[in-house]
C-alpha positions in Angstrom: 90.0 27.3 111.5 86.3 26.7 112.3 84.4 29.6 110.8 83.1 27.7 107.8 85.6 28.8 105.2 86.6 25.8 103.0 89.5 24.4 105.0 89.8 21.7 102.3 90.3 24.1 99.5 93.6 23.3 97.8 96.6 25.5 98.8 99.9 25.4 97.1 102.9 24.2 99.0 104.3 27.0 101.2 100.9 28.5 101.8 100.7 30.6 98.6 97.6 30.6 96.4 97.7 29.7 92.8 96.1 32.0 90.2 92.8 30.1 90.7 90.2 30.7 93.4 92.2 29.0 96.2 93.0 30.9 99.4 96.2 30.5 101.3 96.2 29.2 104.8 97.1 32.7 106.0 94.2 34.2 104.0 91.8 31.7 105.4 92.9 32.5 109.0 92.7 36.2 108.4 89.2 35.9 106.9 88.2 33.7 109.9 89.3 36.5 112.2 87.3 39.1 110.4 84.3 36.8 110.4 84.6 36.3 114.1 84.8 40.1 114.7 81.9 40.8 112.4 79.7 38.5 114.4 80.3 40.8 117.4 78.8 43.8 115.5 76.1 41.8 113.7 77.4 42.1 110.2 77.0 39.5 107.4 79.8 37.0 107.0 80.3 38.0 103.3 81.1 41.6 104.3 83.8 40.3 106.7 85.2 38.0 104.1 85.4 40.7 101.5 87.1 43.1 103.9 89.4 40.5 105.2 90.6 39.5 101.7 91.1 43.1 100.7 92.9 43.7 104.0 95.4 40.9 103.5 95.9 41.3 99.8 99.1 43.0 98.6 97.2 44.6 95.6 93.7 46.0 95.2 91.2 43.5 93.9 88.3 43.8 91.5 84.8 42.5 92.3 85.2 39.5 90.0 88.5 38.6 91.8 86.6 38.6 95.1 83.8 36.5 93.7 86.2 33.9 92.4 88.5 33.8 95.4 85.7 33.8 98.0 83.2 31.7 96.1 80.4 34.2 96.8 77.6 35.4 94.4 77.8 38.5 92.4 74.9 39.9 94.4 76.7 39.3 97.7 79.8 40.8 96.4 78.0 43.9 95.1 76.0 44.4 98.3 79.1 43.9 100.5 81.2 46.3 98.5 78.5 48.9 98.6 78.1 48.5 102.3 81.9 48.6 102.9 82.3 51.7 100.7 79.4 53.5 102.4 80.9 52.7 105.8 84.3 54.0 104.8 86.0 50.6 105.2 87.2 50.3 101.6 87.9 52.7 98.7 88.3 52.4 95.0 91.8 52.1 93.7 93.4 52.6 90.3 95.2 49.7 88.8 97.2 50.6 85.7 96.2 48.8 82.5 93.0 47.3 84.0 89.7 49.1 83.3 87.9 47.2 86.1 87.0 48.9 89.3 89.4 47.7 92.1 89.1 48.1 95.8 91.5 48.4 98.7 90.9 48.5 102.5 90.9 51.6 104.6 93.0 50.1 107.3 93.0 53.0 109.8 91.0 52.0 112.9 89.9 55.5 113.4 88.1 55.6 110.0 86.6 52.2 110.5 85.1 53.1 113.9 84.0 56.5 112.7 82.2 55.0 109.7 80.5 52.4 111.8 79.3 54.8 114.4 78.2 57.4 111.9 76.5 55.1 109.3 75.3 52.2 111.4 75.1 53.0 115.1 73.7 56.6 115.1 70.8 55.8 112.7 69.9 52.8 114.8 70.0 54.9 117.9 67.6 57.5 116.4 65.3 54.7 115.3 65.3 53.2 118.8 64.2 56.5 120.2 61.0 56.5 118.2 60.3 53.0 119.3 61.0 53.9 122.9 58.5 56.7 122.7 55.9 54.3 121.4 56.7 51.9 124.3 56.4 54.8 126.8 52.9 55.6 125.4 51.9 52.0 125.9 53.2 52.0 129.5 50.9 55.0 130.3 47.9 52.7 129.5 49.0 50.0 132.0 47.2 49.5 135.3 48.8 51.6 138.0 50.2 48.6 139.8 52.2 47.5 136.7 53.0 50.9 135.5 55.3 52.1 138.3 58.0 49.5 137.8 57.9 49.5 134.0 57.8 53.2 133.9 61.0 53.5 135.9 62.7 51.1 133.5 61.5 53.0 130.4 62.7 56.2 132.0 66.1 54.6 132.5 66.3 53.5 128.9 65.3 57.0 127.7 68.1 58.5 129.9 70.6 56.1 128.4 69.5 57.1 124.9 69.6 60.8 125.7 73.2 60.5 127.0 74.3 58.4 124.1 72.8 60.8 121.5 74.5 63.6 123.3 78.0 62.2 123.5 78.3 59.9 120.5 78.3 62.7 117.9 81.1 64.3 119.9 83.1 61.1 119.8 82.5 60.8 116.1 83.7 64.4 115.5 86.8 63.7 117.6 87.6 60.6 115.6 87.1 62.4 112.3 89.4 65.3 113.3 
């Protein structure tokens, strides 16, 4: 795999991890896949690694397990877990006899897409509308010769935003149902 995970980390024979921080070959490949996917949506690598390890793990994992297995800092783990919980990608899980907080993935695609659209995409879309309004104001101040072309493009962007803001909440509601 070429996504920067430590390919030289020791792995026990048969591809199973020991009780130390080593990842199996399978885990390494799954994490690499999630890192690759996270790049498409502009999310930090550590978020993808945390989700990927939780996704492939048979049991829920505590934050310190994630830190040890992934070799990430406590701050990265904490921030990643907070983001993933807010996005609805993971949830807390009870583990009998262990007082630590454990996490497991929410593996239903519908929940993942809904959380991403609701918590990441919609707020960015609203923020871009304010910025687009500022740009439109600047276009009005351009000389007439320059203004016509740019104004058409800005109007096009405003139309795209309006349509997206109209239909995206409907899509989110459908996915949530």
